[in-house]
VEXSEZA-328463 format. One line per 3 residues: number of its first residue (from 1); for each residue x, y, z of C-alpha. Coordinates in steps of 0.05 Angstrom, whole numbers. Each point is the difference from the previous one (the first is absolute). Example, Ala and Ser with C-alpha at 12.3 -4.5 7.8 and 13.67 -1.06 7.14 Angstrom:
1	246:-90:156; 27:69:-13
// end
This chain:
1	-43:286:-772; -34:10:67; -72:29:-1
4	9:37:67; 53:28:44; -17:-55:50
7	13:-54:-54; 65:34:-17; 22:-2:75
10	-21:-75:0; 46:-11:-61; 57:33:38
13	-10:-43:63; 41:-65:10; -5:-55:49
16	64:-18:32; 17:-70:26; 61:-20:35
19	34:-67:-2; -29:-14:71; -71:11:-23
22	-4:71:33; -36:51:-46; -13:73:-8
25	-18:52:-53; 42:48:-42; -9:43:-60
28	37:20:-63; 35:68:9; 47:0:-61
31	18:-51:-52; 31:-59:33; -10:30:70
34	-52:-17:55; -11:37:67; -24:-40:62
37	9:0:73; 67:-20:29; -34:-47:51
40	-33:-37:-61; 66:-24:-27; 40:-2:63
43	9:-74:-1; 14:-5:-72; 75:7:2
46	33:-11:-68; -55:-47:-22; -46:19:-59
49	-68:27:17; -61:-23:-40; -42:55:-31
52	-70:-8:-30; -45:52:-27; -60:14:-45
55	-45:-48:37; 60:-47:13; 6:-18:-72
58	69:35:-14; 60:-16:42; 76:15:8
61	54:-5:54; 29:60:36; 58:11:50
64	9:52:53; 41:56:-27; 0:49:60
67	-38:9:67; -16:57:46; -18:-35:64
70	-13:66:37; -63:14:-42; -13:-73:-20
73	15:10:-73; 32:-48:-48; 18:3:-74
76	0:-62:-42; 26:-8:-71; -22:-52:-52
79	5:-13:-73; -64:22:-33; -30:-56:-42
82	-34:51:-45; 9:71:-16; -69:28:12
85	-1:-7:75; -33:61:32; 26:37:60
88	-35:40:53; 3:78:1; 29:21:67
91	-29:65:29; 48:57:15; -54:32:44
94	-12:-25:72; -64:-35:16; -51:42:41
97	-41:-18:61; -67:-22:-26; 24:-19:-70
100	-39:-62:-29; 50:-54:-18; -1:-67:-39
103	47:-59:4; 3:-68:-29; 42:-57:28
106	4:-73:13; -19:-20:68; 31:-66:28
109	-66:-37:2; -63:-5:-40; 11:49:-56
112	35:-35:-56; -12:57:-50; 15:55:48
115	-46:45:37; -15:76:-2; -2:44:63
118	-28:69:3; 29:33:64; 5:72:19
121	58:39:23; -14:13:73; 65:38:17
124	73:-15:12; 41:-32:54; 48:34:45
127	60:-39:-27; 57:31:-38; -15:-2:-60
130	-73:-2:16; -42:-56:-31; -72:5:-29
133	-54:-26:48; -58:-33:-38; -71:-13:27
136	-63:-36:-27; 43:-51:-41; 21:-69:24
139	75:-5:-24; 9:-74:10; 66:-41:7
142	28:-8:-69; -24:69:-25; 62:37:27
145	37:28:-62; -63:20:-35; -3:67:-35
148	-46:55:30; -39:35:-52; -24:70:17
151	-66:9:-32; 8:77:5; 62:4:-41
154	-4:-65:-40; 71:-16:20; 33:-50:49
157	11:38:67; 32:-55:39; 7:-76:14
160	-39:-41:50; 50:-25:54; -37:-27:61
163	-65:-32:15; -57:22:46; 15:12:74
166	-41:-46:47; 4:52:55; -25:61:-41
169	-47:22:-55; 54:3:-52; -10:-40:-64
172	74:-1:-15; 56:45:-20; 48:17:-56
175	63:38:-22; -5:63:-39; 21:2:-72
178	39:63:12; 38:-34:53; 15:-58:-47
181	26:47:-53; 42:35:50; 34:-66:17
184	7:-21:-72; 10:67:-41; 10:-38:-65
187	-71:-18:3; -20:66:-27; 43:-8:-62
190	-29:-69:-11; -70:23:7; 9:58:-45
193	31:-40:-53; -54:-54:1; -59:46:4
196	22:45:-57; 1:-57:-43; -60:-39:25
199	-58:50:8; -52:-52:25; 1:21:74
202	3:75:-15; -61:-7:-45; -42:-27:58
205	26:57:45; -24:51:-53; -70:-28:4
208	-1:-12:74; -67:34:11; -33:-59:-34
211	33:-52:47; -55:-33:41; 19:-31:70
214	-9:-76:-2; -45:-27:53; 31:-12:69
217	10:-75:7; 3:-29:68; 41:-58:21
220	-25:-67:-23; 24:-74:-2; -43:-21:-59
223	20:-62:-38; 12:-2:-76; -62:-19:-41
226	13:-62:-42; -60:8:-44; 11:14:-73
229	-68:35:-9; -50:22:51; -68:1:-33
232	-72:-2:16; 3:28:69; -10:78:-12
235	-66:-1:33; 26:-37:61; 58:49:5
238	-47:60:1; -51:-34:49; 60:-21:46
241	24:72:5; -71:24:14; -12:-50:55
244	68:9:32; -16:75:10; -71:-15:27
247	22:-46:55; 58:-18:42; 17:-69:-31
250	-22:-42:-57; 8:-75:-14; 9:-21:-70
253	-31:-70:-7; -18:-47:-55; -36:-69:3
256	17:-21:70; 67:-35:4; 13:12:-75
259	70:17:-23; 23:23:-65; -57:51:-12
262	48:59:3; -12:29:68; 74:14:12
265	11:28:-69; -61:48:6; 27:25:70
268	71:7:-29; -21:37:-63; -42:47:44
271	58:13:48; 49:7:-57; -47:52:-34
274	-12:42:60; 72:-3:20; 15:34:-65
277	-57:48:8; 25:18:70; -69:-16:31
280	35:-31:62; 56:46:20; 1:-31:69
283	26:-64:-35; -25:-70:-26; 16:-60:45
286	-11:-68:-36; -4:-56:48; 2:-74:-20
289	-47:-32:48; 0:-72:-19; 47:-41:44
292	37:61:18; 12:43:62; -40:60:-16
295	18:39:61; 77:-9:-14; -14:24:-72
298	-28:66:27; 55:9:48; 50:-10:-57
301	-37:47:-43; 1:53:55; 76:-8:6
304	8:19:-74; -27:68:15; 43:7:62
307	-49:-17:54; 21:-27:68; -48:-52:30
310	-3:-25:71; 22:-69:20; -56:-43:29
313	-61:-30:-28; -6:5:-75; -71:25:6
316	24:60:41; 57:14:-49; -49:3:-56
319	-45:42:38; 56:46:11; 16:3:-75
322	-71:18:-17; -5:51:55; 67:35:-14
325	5:-6:-76; 48:57:-19; -38:20:-64
328	-66:11:37; -51:28:-14; 14:-14:-73
331	-46:-55:-29; 33:-71:2; -22:-64:-32
334	13:-67:35; -12:-65:-41; -7:-68:34
337	8:-48:-58; -34:-70:0; -29:0:69
340	-24:-68:20; -24:16:71; -22:70:21
343	14:-12:71; 75:-9:-14; 8:68:-28
346	-53:39:43; 48:17:56; 45:31:-51
349	-50:46:-39; 12:75:5; -51:42:35
352	-63:20:-36; 17:71:-15; 0:43:-62
355	76:-10:-5; -3:-75:-18; -33:-39:-55
358	4:-75:9; -6:-48:-58; -8:-77:11
361	5:-53:-54; -29:-64:22; -33:-66:-22
364	-48:4:59; -63:39:18; 9:41:63
367	-65:28:29; -1:71:21; 51:26:-54
370	-18:37:-61; 12:-46:-58; 11:6:-73
373	-20:-62:-34; 45:-12:-59; -25:-51:-49
376	36:-36:-56; 15:40:-60; -55:14:-52
379	3:-40:-61; 24:61:-39; 54:16:55
382	24:-72:-3; 9:1:-74; 34:65:4
385	49:-31:51; 13:-58:-47; 11:46:-59
388	53:40:43; 40:-64:11; -9:-41:-64
391	-11:55:-51; -65:29:-27; 4:-28:-68
394	9:-69:26; -59:1:47; -47:36:-50
397	16:-57:-51; -26:-51:52; -51:46:35
400	-52:-57:14; 52:-46:27; 31:57:40
403	-68:19:32; -11:-74:17; 70:-3:32
406	-14:60:45; -66:-32:20; 33:-66:18
409	53:37:39; -54:36:40; 25:69:-25
412	51:-2:58; 59:45:-15; 51:-48:29
415	-24:-59:-42; -5:46:-62; 72:23:14
418	27:-72:5; -35:-25:-65; 15:65:-35
421	75:-7:13; -8:-76:-22; -27:23:-67
424	49:58:-8; 60:-48:3; -25:-43:-58
427	-24:41:-59; -28:-61:-34; -40:-26:58
430	-75:9:-13; -50:13:54; -37:-64:-16
433	63:-38:13; 8:35:65; -73:-19:20
436	19:-72:-16; 61:4:44; -41:29:57
439	-47:-58:-5; 57:-45:14; 21:42:61
442	-68:-4:34; 15:-61:45; 65:31:24
445	-33:64:12; -54:-29:42; 54:-30:45
448	28:69:15; -72:20:26; -14:-61:42
451	-5:41:64; -45:56:-31; -76:5:9
454	-43:-13:-63; -8:75:-12; 73:16:5
457	18:-62:-42; -44:23:-58; 29:70:4
460	73:-24:4; -2:-57:-48; 18:48:-59
463	61:24:36; 20:-70:20; -7:-26:-72
466	39:58:-27; 53:-13:54; 5:-72:-20
469	5:18:-74; 57:50:13; 36:-53:45
472	-6:-52:-57; 41:46:-44; 55:5:49
475	61:-46:-7; 21:-37:63; 55:49:22
478	-51:57:-7; -51:-40:42; 54:-12:51
481	13:72:5; -75:16:7; -4:-51:56
484	61:34:35; -32:68:-6; -64:-25:33
487	39:-16:63; 14:71:14; -46:43:41
490	-53:41:-31; 45:59:-9; 52:29:-49
493	57:-46:-15; 69:23:-17; 31:-41:-58
496	64:-9:38; -38:-42:53; -28:-44:-56
499	68:-9:-31; 28:-19:70; -50:-57:4
502	22:-29:-69; 75:10:4; 14:-56:-50
505	-43:34:-55; 38:49:-43; -24:72:7
508	-16:7:-74; -42:-62:1; -37:22:60
511	-15:67:-32; -28:-36:-61; -45:-42:43
514	-20:63:37; -19:34:-67; -40:-62:-18
517	-44:9:63; -4:75:-14; -23:-12:-72
520	-53:-46:26; -22:50:53; 14:-50:53
523	48:48:33; -3:75:7; 60:49:3
526	-13:50:56; 67:36:2; 72:-1:-23
529	21:-74:5; -62:-12:44; -57:-45:-16
532	-67:-28:31; -51:-54:-13; -73:18:-2
535	-29:-28:66; -45:-47:-40; 54:-25:-44
538	43:-13:64; -59:-36:30; -9:-45:-62
541	73:-16:-6; 4:-20:72; -58:-45:-7
544	23:-28:-68; 68:-18:22; -11:-17:73
547	10:-75:-8; 50:4:-58; 65:-39:12
550	39:62:-27; -31:46:52; 33:-24:63
553	71:15:-27; -22:68:-17; -27:13:69
556	65:-22:30; 39:45:-49; -43:57:19
559	10:-11:73; 77:-7:-11; 5:66:-37
562	-46:39:45; 37:-28:62; 69:18:-28
565	-23:70:-11; -37:5:66; 64:-26:34
568	34:66:-17; -51:42:38; 36:24:64
571	-14:41:64; 33:60:-34; -35:25:-63
574	7:66:-34; -56:36:-36; 25:-26:-68
577	-3:-72:29; -70:12:25; -22:29:-66
580	29:-59:-36; -32:-52:45; -69:30:6
583	-28:-31:-63; 37:-65:13; -33:-11:71
586	-65:-26:-26; 37:-55:-34; 40:-18:59
589	-64:-5:44; -30:-45:-56; 59:-47:10
592	-4:3:75; -74:-18:1; -31:-30:-63
595	62:-39:-21; 30:-11:68; 1:-78:-10
598	44:7:-60; 55:35:37; 60:-40:14
601	19:-13:74; 59:48:-2; -50:55:-29
604	-61:-14:41; 7:62:47; 34:45:-55
607	-60:35:-35; -38:14:63; 63:25:33
610	16:44:-58; -71:31:5; 9:9:75
613	69:35:-9; -29:44:-56; -50:30:48
616	48:-2:61; 52:40:-36; -51:55:-11
619	-19:2:71; -67:-31:-16; 3:-49:58
622	-75:-15:2; -1:-23:-71; 65:-40:10
625	-25:-40:63; -47:-47:-36; 52:-19:-50
628	55:-14:55; -51:-42:35; -15:-38:-65
631	75:-11:-9; 5:-32:69; -60:-42:-8
634	18:-26:-71; 70:-14:20; -21:-44:59
637	-55:-32:-40; 44:-20:-58; 71:-9:36
640	-18:-15:73; 23:39:60; 75:-21:-7
643	21:40:-63; 42:59:-11; -53:35:-40
646	-45:-4:62; 53:35:38; 5:54:-52
649	-78:6:4; 5:7:77; 55:54:-8
652	-41:39:-49; -62:-1:39; 34:17:64
655	33:60:-37; -69:23:-21; -25:-4:71
658	62:35:25; -12:57:-50; -72:7:25
661	22:3:73; -28:-67:17; 64:-22:36
664	-32:-54:43; -25:-38:-62; 67:9:-36
667	47:-29:54; -25:-73:-2; 0:1:-75
670	73:24:-2; 21:-50:53; -36:-57:-39
673	38:23:-65; 68:3:36; -11:-70:31
676	-23:-29:-66; 60:26:-40; 48:-25:52
679	-29:-69:1; -5:-6:-76; 60:39:-25
682	48:-2:59; 23:58:42; 52:21:-57
685	-50:29:-55; -16:70:-24; -72:-12:16
688	15:-12:72; 40:66:2; -61:35:-30
691	-45:-30:53; 47:19:56; 0:74:-26
694	-76:0:-8; -12:-24:73; 54:47:29
697	-32:59:-37; -68:-17:32; 34:-2:69
700	32:66:-14; -66:34:-20; -29:-29:67
703	57:28:38; 27:-68:16; 72:19:-12
706	35:-52:41; -35:-56:-41; 11:34:-67
709	75:13:6; 24:-72:-2; -47:-16:-57
712	25:58:-41; 75:-18:15; -14:-74:-20
715	-33:22:-65; 58:46:-19; 51:-53:15
718	-40:-53:-38; -9:44:-61; 74:20:-2
721	20:-72:4; -49:-26:-54; -4:58:-46
724	65:39:7; 9:71:21; -28:29:-65
727	-71:-19:0; -64:41:13; -24:-45:57
730	65:18:35; -17:74:-8; -70:-16:29
733	31:-34:59; 46:58:12; -54:53:-5
736	-44:-40:50; 54:-11:49; 15:77:-2
739	-72:17:8; -3:-44:63; 63:35:29
742	-31:70:-18; -64:-21:37; 41:-17:60
745	39:66:-3; 66:-35:-19; 15:51:-57
748	74:-12:-8; -14:-73:-12; -57:16:-51
751	34:51:-46; 56:-44:-31; -53:-53:-14
754	-45:49:-35; 57:26:-42; 19:-72:-20
757	-69:-16:-19; -12:63:-41; 68:-12:-38
760	-17:-72:-13; -72:18:-25; 26:51:-46
763	55:-46:-28; -46:-59:-9; -67:31:-20
766	20:68:-28; -23:68:25; -71:-9:-24
769	-28:-54:44; -50:1:62; 52:-34:43
772	48:60:-12; -54:46:19; -11:-38:64
775	73:1:20; 2:76:-14; -61:9:44
778	31:-44:54; 66:36:1; -35:68:1
781	-43:-23:59; 66:-18:40; 29:70:-17
784	-65:33:24; 2:-41:65; 69:27:11
787	-18:70:-16; 41:0:-63; -56:37:-38
790	42:27:-57; 24:-70:-16; -70:-27:6
793	-41:47:-44; 31:-16:-69; -6:-74:13
796	-74:6:19; -13:42:-64; 36:-52:-42
799	-40:-57:29; -65:34:-8; 15:19:-73
802	23:-71:-17; -61:-32:33; -48:47:-38
805	34:-14:-66; 5:-74:12; -66:-16:36
808	-41:58:-13; -32:49:48; -52:-51:19
811	42:-43:46; 10:-12:72; 76:11:-5
814	-11:69:-29; -44:15:63; 60:-24:46
817	45:48:-40; -45:58:10; -9:-14:74
820	77:-6:9; 15:63:-36; -56:38:40
823	30:-26:62; 70:27:-19; -32:68:-15
826	-36:-2:67; 66:-15:36; 29:61:-33
829	-59:46:15; -23:6:-71; -73:-12:21
832	-36:25:-60; 39:-46:-47; -10:-58:48
835	-75:7:6; -17:-6:-74; 43:-61:-1
838	-29:-31:61; -71:11:-26; 17:-32:-68
841	31:-58:35; -60:-11:45; -50:7:-58
844	42:-50:-44; 6:-50:59; -75:1:14
847	-17:-7:-74; 49:-57:-11; -1:-38:64
850	-69:14:28; -11:37:68; 21:-61:40
853	72:-5:-10; 63:14:44; 27:48:-53
856	-62:43:5; 11:3:75; 71:24:-14
859	-25:54:-47; -54:23:50; 53:5:56
862	48:37:-43; -51:52:-22; -25:6:68
865	73:13:27; 8:56:-52; -64:34:27
868	23:-7:71; 69:30:-18; -39:60:-29
871	-48:7:59; -60:-26:-42; -23:-41:57
874	-74:-7:-19; 19:-30:-67; 55:-46:29
877	-40:-35:55; -51:-37:-43; 56:-27:-42
880	41:-24:58; -59:-36:27; -15:-33:-66
883	71:-21:-7; 0:-32:72; -63:-37:-13
886	22:-24:-64; 68:-23:25; -31:-37:60
889	-52:-34:-46; 49:-21:-52; 65:-15:38
892	-24:-16:69; 18:39:64; 72:-26:2
895	29:37:-59; 51:57:-7; -46:38:-44
898	-52:-3:54; 48:30:49; 16:56:-51
901	-74:14:-4; -7:3:76; 59:45:4
904	-25:48:-55; -67:7:30; 28:11:68
907	46:54:-29; -60:36:-29; -34:-2:67
910	64:27:33; 0:58:-52; -69:20:22
913	14:-6:74; -44:-62:7; 52:-32:47
916	-45:-50:35; -17:-31:-66; 68:1:-27
919	37:-36:58; -31:-69:-4; 13:1:-78
922	70:20:11; 10:-55:51; -32:-53:-42
925	43:20:-59; 65:-4:41; -19:-66:27
928	-16:-29:-67; 65:26:-32; 43:-26:54
931	-32:-70:-3; 1:-2:-78; 63:35:-17
934	44:-2:63; 26:57:43; 51:26:-50
937	-44:18:-58; -10:71:-26; -74:-5:8
940	7:-17:73; 42:66:9; -57:36:-34
943	-49:-28:51; 45:17:57; 10:69:-24
946	-74:13:-11; -20:-28:66; 53:44:34
949	-29:63:-37; -69:-18:24; 27:-3:73
952	37:66:-8; -63:35:-26; -34:-22:64
955	55:22:46; 21:-71:16; 75:16:-9
958	23:-59:46; -33:-50:-46; 17:35:-64
961	76:6:6; 22:-71:4; -44:-16:-59
964	32:58:-40; 69:-24:18; -17:-70:-21
967	-31:25:-65; 63:37:-16; 48:-57:16
970	-44:-47:-42; -2:45:-57; 74:12:-3
973	16:-73:5; -48:-22:-54; 9:60:-48
976	66:32:13; 18:65:31; -17:43:-58
979	-69:-24:-18; -58:52:5; -35:-42:53
982	60:7:43; -7:75:-10; -74:-4:20
985	18:-40:64; 54:51:18; -47:58:-8
988	-55:-33:40; 45:-19:58; 32:69:3
991	-69:31:2; -22:-45:53; 59:22:45
994	-14:73:-14; -70:-11:25; 30:-27:65
997	49:59:5; 57:-50:-9; 48:31:-51
1000	51:-54:1; 25:-20:-69; -62:35:-31
1003	42:48:-43; 43:-56:-26; -62:-41:-16
1006	-35:57:-38; 64:16:-41; 9:-73:-16
1009	-72:-7:-25; 7:62:-40; 64:-28:-33
1012	-34:-60:-15; -59:31:-33; 41:50:-43
1015	40:-58:-26; -55:-50:-12; -62:40:-19
1018	24:68:-14; -2:68:31; -72:16:-20
1021	-32:-66:28; -53:9:56; 44:-42:42
1024	60:46:-7; -42:63:12; -33:-28:62
1027	67:-22:28; 27:70:-12; -59:33:32
1030	7:-47:60; 74:18:7; -19:74:-3
1033	-52:-9:57; 51:-41:42; 53:56:-9
1036	-50:53:20; -22:-40:60; 73:-11:24
1039	11:77:-8; -61:19:38; 18:-48:54
1042	69:32:7; 37:-65:-16; 36:23:-63
1045	66:-30:23; -27:-72:-10; -6:16:-77
1048	58:-22:-46; 40:44:-47; -32:-34:-60
1051	-11:53:-56; -73:-12:-7; -14:4:73
1054	45:63:9; -34:34:-60; -70:-15:28
1057	22:27:68; 26:63:-31; -66:9:-36
1060	-41:-11:63; 43:47:44; -2:55:-56
1063	-78:3:2
// end
């Protein structure tokens, strides 16, 4: 029986795990029935879904019975393993704005036993049906499907269905219980039947006035405590809290350099206690500082609460996290555990404000920091700890010997824990016998401390003796397991990775060995199937087995297993991939650095390359770069310059430079990689095709189309011959060649290639893949370029939705999709929709790529162009100037993007009547485009058209007309007769002739332009309206000049004429 309504809700809540590892939350709604979100079980198919509840102790299997995708609802059915399972009580009253809510769910990370959230109903969305909007609650991935308890009514008013939004203050959202019951009317009958029989929930509702609100817990990533009993530190806990709230930071220190005194456990117990008390609603961030990248841990923790961080130096990213923490100004605790060198963490400390409390644990003494000196346990506390492990009766019966043992062990918690476990496992073992065994261990214990100072040696000798004693009890297989574990990084270890290192050891046997280590306190369980060594135990194990003959094979096995997993890391990773890999990366880094010499030749670059790809796929180019450089250096150092792995390293580093806009550095690497592949593998090899594609893409980005095309064609031919027509690499080649043709304005050649690439990707990779999103985006871009806006928009939307789902909102590809959709809206005159997307894209590009990146220049240009279109010139000019400066600095003066920037700035000046400033820019843009793109490119037509318009505005008609005619002919040839650009050119040439009182062919031009616009962009588009107005003015001019006979009998012309004559 639950003691509170909250506990009852917990008992009703289940953790759902699919066969592929994806997880979510659900809740019992009727006997044998569970409700959850449709997206949680979308990939389940007909496979069973694992269900666990009540602190993960009980379990069953469920299957999807029915779904309602439009409201993200799914009903599961299962065979109840027991008859007394509770069910939630659904509310038939709608939740109100301001209602205080409570939910309990199972986040995808860090909360093995679930996590409570206390949000508030902020309002409702504009959807049909409307969804609940939550604020002040961090609904994390994995919690979708959790029941929303309304504290006002005591019943479940809805179900959490989406996480917090990075771009707003929302904490999350949910679907109303009343909507759920509308979709599933039988629920009302199920609920009534259950709650009439089981009155437990109703009894709580009847006494709702006594229901207190649990403390609001902020997000945290606290590890699990492995201590059986925490004793003797009550005073230190109180003093710690006092000191933390008197100063900005506090270092917990012991005897300098001493480990095992309980610093980490004291900090953890403090954090766990105050998490439950709600002392730090801003969150608790736990950082493992020893041998790990603290900055990356901070950035990863920020991502768990939905933060976007800028690409660039890690220190800048961390500073951004602290400055923009979404739960500010609520108090936040940041713990840096096991700090060896204060200088290494100092750049990553939060600012000294009331918001942050910073806690360090360290073996060192750092001057200038408020310090809480914690000593060894008191004799009484040491005995109390022994009693908690061994048993009070047994210790009390040997009290004198026990006190002497505590003294010998220096009253150090870790030593007491080890020896206590040793005694616990043998009920007939006396303390005197243990003392004798410790005497035998002393020589070996001293060997573990050979590098320590005399003071440290004395302090740690007890731990070392206890360690040797515990190790002595282990059989050889268990010692082998301990040795393997010490090779991992000082970070949590998923058991699957351990199993992968020892594939020949049966799983049950390995679990028995693991249990032996746990029983002897040599290993700690920190989460579900996740374990970790105490840093001092790891240190002792590495020293103890450094020269053992059995260690080298384990180091090799570790490296093989890590390399195999790291080899699966690709350029394209979804959020679920990143979440899965985040805890694995420290161990990959350990293989790439500490154990590099044990990597086989074929694996020497794999771990470092995997780490680089992990960061690269997230757009974290700055963090990826040193790893890719390490890959190249280690490959050359081990394998020499002539090896395919070196060519792969060159390709990857070149790709990184290309992504950062460093084209000049990328090209020689791409060339070297291609040459190396051809020499080592021959011309007929898929790696050669990939290199050809990569170099061609670099040329395309630089506007070197004539150099790119033969490389693209060679790559496509080679891929087809080697891999067959049905292969993802063939789809890539098709996409790339199509993109080249589109860049050149060869749309009719590009379209069938794009279609083929999209069809191939969908057939080979399925609909949910980043490459499918890229193909949709590319085809949409082609349609937009052709003015086929109604065909382009749904494809852009599909690509954006797919990228957000697969890659998360925090990814450069999402920024690209936002920019593209905004450009489409701008082309259609939907300016307000375009502006918000352009701004989001610019902000995202700057955060992810840094201010110095070509994509940022593109975003600046796009937003400036929108402002110019709306007449917001003062806002547009600085953006145009920034974009031009950035393009010139990053791409050099000879690049199509520089020509675009010159053209756009000139167009702004033209719009403002600043003709003298506009003309040289227009001329430079035209010259540059003709040289780079050739005379028959749409961008050349644009430059001709713009220069003609400038001359017309100045009355230089003789110079303007040949340019306008040439612009029209070029556009029609490149784009086809029905493209909107052709309509623009026709209208401009017609207006130019009217300005010269030359009416020849003017009417036909205006009518043709009007028809083009109506059919391509619609009757309400500004282009259409402007052309109509021009035609009206022309007819009026002709009528006033007495030249009506030159007009045709076209219905539109005659209607306008009658209207004018009737005025």
